[in-house]
N, CA, C and O atoms as a DFTB+ gen file, in Angstrom:
308 C
 N C O
     1  1      -9.530      -6.508      10.751
     2  2      -8.899      -5.405      10.040
     3  2      -9.647      -5.190       8.721
     4  3      -9.838      -6.124       7.941
     5  1     -10.056      -3.974       8.494
     6  2     -10.744      -3.563       7.270
     7  2      -9.797      -3.715       6.073
     8  3      -8.588      -3.526       6.213
     9  1     -10.336      -4.052       4.907
    10  2      -9.505      -4.241       3.716
    11  2      -8.761      -2.974       3.323
    12  3      -7.652      -3.037       2.792
    13  1      -9.372      -1.830       3.582
    14  2      -8.656      -0.580       3.293
    15  2      -7.404      -0.473       4.151
    16  3      -6.368       0.007       3.691
    17  1      -7.502      -0.918       5.389
    18  2      -6.354      -0.879       6.293
    19  2      -5.283      -1.888       5.877
    20  3      -4.089      -1.630       6.028
    21  1      -5.711      -3.029       5.357
    22  2      -4.763      -4.037       4.862
    23  2      -3.967      -3.457       3.695
    24  3      -2.739      -3.542       3.675
    25  1      -4.664      -2.870       2.728
    26  2      -3.990      -2.261       1.575
    27  2      -3.093      -1.120       2.049
    28  3      -1.965      -0.988       1.574
    29  1      -3.571      -0.304       2.968
    30  2      -2.795       0.833       3.476
    31  2      -1.479       0.374       4.088
    32  3      -0.418       0.910       3.768
    33  1      -1.551      -0.618       4.967
    34  2      -0.346      -1.104       5.643
    35  2       0.637      -1.713       4.649
    36  3       1.843      -1.479       4.738
    37  1       0.124      -2.488       3.708
    38  2       1.008      -3.114       2.717
    39  2       1.611      -2.089       1.765
    40  3       2.790      -2.186       1.423
    41  1       0.829      -1.117       1.336
    42  2       1.348      -0.081       0.449
    43  2       2.464       0.698       1.136
    44  3       3.526       0.924       0.556
    45  1       2.214       1.102       2.368
    46  2       3.222       1.842       3.136
    47  2       4.505       1.020       3.288
    48  3       5.604       1.530       3.070
    49  1       4.358      -0.247       3.661
    50  2       5.509      -1.127       3.882
    51  2       6.294      -1.342       2.590
    52  3       7.516      -1.192       2.567
    53  1       5.592      -1.693       1.523
    54  2       6.267      -1.969       0.245
    55  2       6.931      -0.705      -0.291
    56  3       8.055      -0.758      -0.789
    57  1       6.250       0.417      -0.193
    58  2       6.818       1.679      -0.672
    59  2       8.110       2.002       0.073
    60  3       9.107       2.377      -0.543
    61  1       8.093       1.858       1.379
    62  2       9.291       2.145       2.181
    63  2      10.408       1.144       1.893
    64  3      11.575       1.526       1.808
    65  1      10.061      -0.132       1.745
    66  2      11.070      -1.144       1.421
    67  2      11.771      -0.833       0.104
    68  3      12.963      -1.099      -0.050
    69  1      11.028      -0.271      -0.843
    70  2      11.592       0.027      -2.163
    71  2      12.282       1.393      -2.198
    72  3      12.892       1.761      -3.202
    73  1      12.182       2.149      -1.086
    74  2      12.856       3.437      -0.988
    75  2      12.168       4.586      -1.706
    76  3      12.821       5.557      -2.088
    77  1      10.865       4.491      -1.894
    78  2      10.104       5.541      -2.560
    79  2       9.479       6.482      -1.537
    80  3       9.000       6.037      -0.494
    81  1       9.484       7.769      -1.828
    82  2       8.660       8.707      -1.071
    83  2       7.264       8.658      -1.697
    84  3       7.091       8.127      -2.794
    85  1       6.284       9.204      -1.007
    86  2       4.942       9.263      -1.590
    87  2       4.974      10.092      -2.871
    88  3       4.323       9.749      -3.857
    89  1       5.720      11.162      -2.848
    90  2       5.782      12.053      -4.007
    91  2       6.401      11.356      -5.217
    92  3       5.886      11.465      -6.330
    93  1       7.499      10.642      -5.001
    94  2       8.152       9.936      -6.105
    95  2       7.254       8.834      -6.648
    96  3       7.137       8.666      -7.862
    97  1       6.624       8.090      -5.760
    98  2       5.713       7.027      -6.191
    99  2       4.571       7.620      -7.009
   100  3       4.215       7.091      -8.062
   101  1       4.007       8.706      -6.529
   102  2       2.907       9.354      -7.243
   103  2       3.344       9.783      -8.644
   104  3       2.615       9.581      -9.615
   105  1       4.514      10.366      -8.743
   106  2       5.024      10.812     -10.041
   107  2       5.223       9.628     -10.985
   108  3       4.770       9.654     -12.130
   109  1       5.902       8.593     -10.496
   110  2       6.207       7.426     -11.333
   111  2       4.940       6.678     -11.774
   112  3       4.884       6.141     -12.880
   113  1       3.930       6.649     -10.900
   114  2       2.692       5.926     -11.206
   115  2       1.641       6.815     -11.865
   116  3       0.571       6.334     -12.238
   117  1       1.936       8.111     -12.012
   118  2       1.001       9.081     -12.582
   119  2      -0.304       9.116     -11.780
   120  3      -1.403       9.026     -12.327
   121  1      -0.135       9.248     -10.465
   122  2      -1.255       9.318      -9.523
   123  2      -1.031      10.557      -8.656
   124  3       0.112      10.920      -8.380
   125  1      -2.097      11.197      -8.232
   126  2      -1.989      12.354      -7.359
   127  2      -1.393      11.940      -6.010
   128  3      -1.791      10.924      -5.439
   129  1      -0.440      12.728      -5.505
   130  2       0.213      12.392      -4.244
   131  2      -0.758      12.363      -3.068
   132  3      -0.620      11.534      -2.168
   133  1      -1.736      13.261      -3.072
   134  2      -2.693      13.264      -1.969
   135  2      -3.536      11.990      -1.961
   136  3      -3.972      11.536      -0.904
   137  1      -3.761      11.422      -3.135
   138  2      -4.501      10.152      -3.216
   139  2      -3.677       9.030      -2.595
   140  3      -4.223       8.168      -1.906
   141  1      -2.366       9.035      -2.832
   142  2      -1.492       8.028      -2.219
   143  2      -1.567       8.160      -0.701
   144  3      -1.637       7.160       0.013
   145  1      -1.551       9.393      -0.217
   146  2      -1.664       9.625       1.223
   147  2      -2.968       9.081       1.782
   148  3      -2.982       8.481       2.857
   149  1      -4.060       9.284       1.063
   150  2      -5.358       8.760       1.508
   151  2      -5.363       7.238       1.505
   152  3      -5.938       6.612       2.396
   153  1      -4.719       6.641       0.496
   154  2      -4.635       5.180       0.455
   155  2      -3.839       4.652       1.644
   156  3      -4.223       3.658       2.261
   157  1      -2.736       5.315       1.965
   158  2      -1.892       4.864       3.068
   159  2      -2.534       5.093       4.429
   160  3      -2.162       4.444       5.407
   161  1      -3.486       6.000       4.501
   162  2      -4.241       6.204       5.743
   163  2      -5.421       5.239       5.840
   164  3      -6.008       5.068       6.908
   165  1      -5.758       4.615       4.720
   166  2      -6.904       3.715       4.707
   167  2      -8.223       4.450       4.662
   168  3      -9.259       3.899       5.036
   169  1      -8.193       5.700       4.204
   170  2      -9.432       6.487       4.203
   171  2     -10.198       6.410       2.896
   172  3     -11.275       6.993       2.777
   173  1      -9.658       5.696       1.910
   174  2     -10.365       5.539       0.638
   175  2     -10.064       4.174       0.049
   176  3      -9.043       3.562       0.361
   177  1     -10.946       3.709      -0.792
   178  2     -10.755       2.423      -1.465
   179  2      -9.859       2.605      -2.671
   180  3      -9.897       3.646      -3.327
   181  1      -9.056       1.601      -2.967
   182  2      -8.194       1.650      -4.133
   183  2      -8.879       0.943      -5.296
   184  3      -9.461      -0.128      -5.129
   185  1      -8.804       1.551      -6.472
   186  2      -9.350       0.926      -7.671
   187  2      -8.332      -0.035      -8.274
   188  3      -7.134       0.069      -8.011
   189  1      -8.812      -0.955      -9.071
   190  2      -7.950      -1.962      -9.680
   191  2      -6.893      -1.325     -10.582
   192  3      -5.735      -1.743     -10.563
   193  1      -7.271      -0.335     -11.360
   194  2      -6.311       0.331     -12.254
   195  2      -5.173       0.966     -11.450
   196  3      -4.008       0.864     -11.834
   197  1      -5.506       1.610     -10.355
   198  2      -4.492       2.246      -9.504
   199  2      -3.619       1.185      -8.849
   200  3      -2.402       1.348      -8.761
   201  1      -4.232       0.105      -8.391
   202  2      -3.480      -0.983      -7.763
   203  2      -2.449      -1.559      -8.733
   204  3      -1.323      -1.861      -8.336
   205  1      -2.824      -1.709      -9.984
   206  2      -1.906      -2.223     -11.002
   207  2      -0.789      -1.218     -11.266
   208  3       0.367      -1.615     -11.417
   209  1      -1.108       0.073     -11.326
   210  2      -0.071       1.095     -11.517
   211  2       0.936       1.060     -10.373
   212  3       2.145       1.103     -10.602
   213  1       0.434       0.982      -9.141
   214  2       1.315       0.947      -7.970
   215  2       2.186      -0.301      -7.976
   216  3       3.384      -0.230      -7.704
   217  1       1.587      -1.432      -8.284
   218  2       2.352      -2.686      -8.284
   219  2       3.420      -2.675      -9.373
   220  3       4.506      -3.221      -9.179
   221  1       3.123      -2.062     -10.511
   222  2       4.101      -1.976     -11.591
   223  2       5.306      -1.135     -11.170
   224  3       6.452      -1.551     -11.342
   225  1       5.043       0.038     -10.625
   226  2       6.128       0.927     -10.214
   227  2       6.929       0.316      -9.067
   228  3       8.156       0.407      -9.047
   229  1       6.240      -0.304      -8.118
   230  2       6.919      -0.867      -6.943
   231  2       7.461      -2.275      -7.192
   232  3       8.059      -2.882      -6.303
   233  1       7.249      -2.791      -8.403
   234  2       7.691      -4.139      -8.765
   235  2       7.204      -5.174      -7.744
   236  3       7.977      -5.958      -7.193
   237  1       5.902      -5.139      -7.521
   238  2       5.237      -6.066      -6.612
   239  2       4.021      -6.636      -7.336
   240  3       3.546      -6.058      -8.314
   241  1       3.538      -7.736      -6.868
   242  2       2.312      -8.308      -7.418
   243  2       1.110      -7.581      -6.816
   244  3       1.155      -7.213      -5.642
   245  1       0.044      -7.363      -7.576
   246  2      -1.143      -6.731      -6.994
   247  2      -1.647      -7.468      -5.748
   248  3      -2.150      -6.848      -4.812
   249  1      -1.509      -8.777      -5.750
   250  2      -1.956      -9.573      -4.598
   251  2      -1.167      -9.255      -3.330
   252  3      -1.663      -9.474      -2.224
   253  1       0.059      -8.740      -3.479
   254  2       0.874      -8.397      -2.304
   255  2       0.203      -7.333      -1.441
   256  3       0.418      -7.286      -0.230
   257  1      -0.598      -6.491      -2.055
   258  2      -1.271      -5.421      -1.323
   259  2      -2.493      -5.936      -0.546
   260  3      -3.045      -5.228       0.296
   261  1      -2.904      -7.166      -0.837
   262  2      -4.098      -7.727      -0.197
   263  2      -3.780      -8.805       0.836
   264  3      -4.688      -9.465       1.342
   265  1      -2.507      -8.986       1.149
   266  2      -2.114      -9.994       2.132
   267  2      -2.353      -9.465       3.537
   268  3      -1.820      -8.425       3.924
   269  1      -3.153     -10.189       4.284
   270  2      -3.362      -9.787       5.685
   271  2      -2.076     -10.031       6.457
   272  3      -1.390     -11.027       6.225
   273  1      -1.742      -9.122       7.380
   274  2      -0.514      -9.316       8.160
   275  2      -0.627     -10.547       9.059
   276  3      -1.712     -10.917       9.508
   277  1       0.517     -11.161       9.304
   278  2       0.537     -12.327      10.192
   279  2       0.129     -11.888      11.587
   280  3       0.464     -10.790      12.033
   281  1      -0.583     -12.744      12.255
   282  2      -1.001     -12.432      13.621
   283  2       0.204     -12.509      14.524
   284  3       1.010     -13.434      14.424
   285  1       0.325     -11.551      15.394
   286  2       1.437     -11.527      16.347
   287  2       1.160     -12.529      17.467
   288  3       0.027     -12.680      17.926
   289  1       2.208     -13.196      17.884
   290  2       2.067     -14.148      18.997
   291  2       1.778     -13.375      20.281
   292  3       2.330     -12.302      20.524
   293  1       0.913     -13.941      21.077
   294  2       0.557     -13.324      22.347
   295  2       1.499     -13.859      23.416
   296  3       1.629     -15.071      23.592
   297  1       2.152     -12.951      24.125
   298  2       3.055     -13.355      25.195
   299  2       2.273     -13.647      26.464
   300  3       1.353     -12.915      26.831
   301  1       2.649     -14.709      27.114
   302  2       2.043     -15.045      28.397
   303  2       3.035     -14.695      29.495
   304  3       4.228     -14.971      29.372
   305  1       2.548     -14.094      30.555
   306  2       3.436     -13.696      31.665
   307  2       3.651     -14.815      32.634
   308  3       4.369     -14.647      33.621
């Protein structure tokens, strides 16, 4: 999984857990909403300053956005 995809998945998950829309998050973090959309799609890299703004608004640690998801167990038939 590409690091952009890791950040995208974590940003989407954390944002939804906290009950923020992309628009509200963008407003609170003073970031363009379309940029948030690009981050959540994994189509652009996130800068450190933006990562800190997002983590502050979402009350998360910046490192939370870089956690690779746990591998899913493979079912055997």
